[in-house]
N, C-alpha and C positions, 0 to 999 in steps of 0.2 A: 229618627236619627238622620235620615236623608234630608229631611226638612231643615234640620239644623245646618247641615253642610251646604245646602242651597242658599240659605240666608246668611252664610258667613261672608264677611267683607273680603274683597279681593286682596287686601293687605295681609289677611290671615293666610290666604292661599300662598301668597308670595313668601311669607315667613315660613310656612310649612314646607314649601318647596325648597327654600334655602336650607332648612334643617335636614331635609332628606338628601339634598345634594352634598351638604357638608358631611353628613354621616357616610355617604358613599365615598366621597373623597378621602375621608379619614380611614375607612376600611381599605380602600385601594392603596393609600400611603402606608398603612400598616402592613399590607400584603407585600408591597415593594420592599419595605424595610426588612421584613422577615426573610424574603427571598434573597436579598443581598447578604444578610447575615449568614444564611445557610450556605450560600456560595463561598463566602469568605471563610467560614468554618471548615468547609470541605477542603479548600485550598490549604488552609493552615494544617489540617489533619494530614493531608497528603504530604506536605512539606515535613512535618514532624515524623511521619512514617519513613520518608526517604532519609532523613537525617539519622534516625534510629538504625535503619538498615546500613547506612554508610559507617556509623560508629561501630556497630557489631562486626561488620566486615573488616574494618580496620583492626579491631581488637583481635579477631581471629587470625588475620595475617601477621600481626605482631607476635601472637602466640606461636604461629607456624615458624616464624624466624627463630624464636627461642627453642622450640622443639628440635628444629634442624640443628641448631648449635649444640644442643645436648647430645643428640644422636651422633654428630660428627666427633665430638669430644670422646665419646665412648668407643666409637669405631677406631679412631686413631690411637687411643689407649691400648685397645686389644691388638691392633696391628703392630704398634711399636714393640709390644711384648712378644708377639710372634716372631718379629725380626730378630729379637734376642735368641730365640730358639734356633732360627735358621743360621745364625752366626755361631751357635754352639756355646753361648754364654750362660744359658739356663736350659734345663731340660723341659720336656713337654708337660710333665706333672707340675712343675713350678709355674709354667705358663697357665695351666688350667686353674691352679690355685689363685693366681692373680686375677684371672678373668672372673672367677667366682666372687672374689673380694670386690672387684670393680662393679660387678652386677648388683651387689648388695647396696653399694653407694649410689648407683645411678639407676633410675627407672626410665625406660624409654617406652613411650606409648605410640607405637607405629599406627595403631588404629586411629588414634586422634589425629596424628599427622596426616594420614591419608584421607580421613574424613574432611579435614579442613581444606585440603587440596580439591577433593571431589565437590564440595559444596561452595566454597568461597573463592577458589582459584583454579578453575578448570583450565584456564589458558596456560597454566604452568605444568599441566600433565606431561607434555612431551619432554620438557626439561627434567622433570622428576623421573620419568621413565629412563632417560639416559643415565641418570645417577644409579638407578636400580640395576641397569645392565652392566655398568662399570663395577658395581658392588658384586654382581654375580661373577664377573671375571676374577675379581679379587678373591672371592670365596672358592672358585675353582682352583686357583693356584694354591690357596691354603689347604684345600682338601687333598690336592696332589702331594703337597709337602707332608701332610699328616699320614697318608698312605705309605709314602716313602719312609717316614720316621718309624711307623709301626713295623715295616718290613726290616728294620734294623739299619737303615741308611740314615745316620744322624747328621751327615754333612748336608746342610741346607743351603750352601752357598749358591748353587745353581738356581735357586728359587728367589734369591734376593733381588736381582735386577727386574724380572717380570713383576714381582710382587710390589716393589717400590714404584715402578712405572704405573701399575694399576692404581696404587694408592695416590700417586700424584694426579692421575686423571680424575679420580673421585674428588680430590681437593679442588681442582680446577672447575669441574662441573658444579660442585656444591657452592663454590664462591659465586659463580655466575647465577646459580639458582637463588642464592640469598639476595643478590642484587635485584633480581627480578621480583622477589617477594617484597623487598624494601620499596621498590618503585611502585608496585601495586598498592602497598599500604599508604604510601605518600599521597597517592591520587585517589584513595578510597574516600 
């Protein structure tokens, strides 16, 4: 076999060398093409992942906006009914009956609302906390009115002003909060 290789014409060696160089260039070109495709695929997958995350975040923020609106609607419904008790237009039992009826119609998922804030809108936590603090003030006034009512003092006029002011503060804070949610969703 060595004998055959030694006796081969130089043109055969050149041809063989050309085939070898061509094969190596072909392998190198294929490697470059595969490497480029892999990089391009990686960039595409990262982009798609980013777009999916943005879409999910936007959807959750939109859901937060709706959940907040539902919660506020229920809160203001209960509050307006309690104001009727404070004014002496209905008694506390009628108020409780209406609250129960409203509760059947509306379902508020505070866990979902807070989960969305915790996961998708952490920058909104301070604003949300201010709303909760204002709600606590509103609840304190309502509790004080309830104690007074249970003690036989049915005149709730003295609770109207602080209760209405607390309710207006919640309205103001939640309106700002909704705008913050909308802005986050718009840029998500």
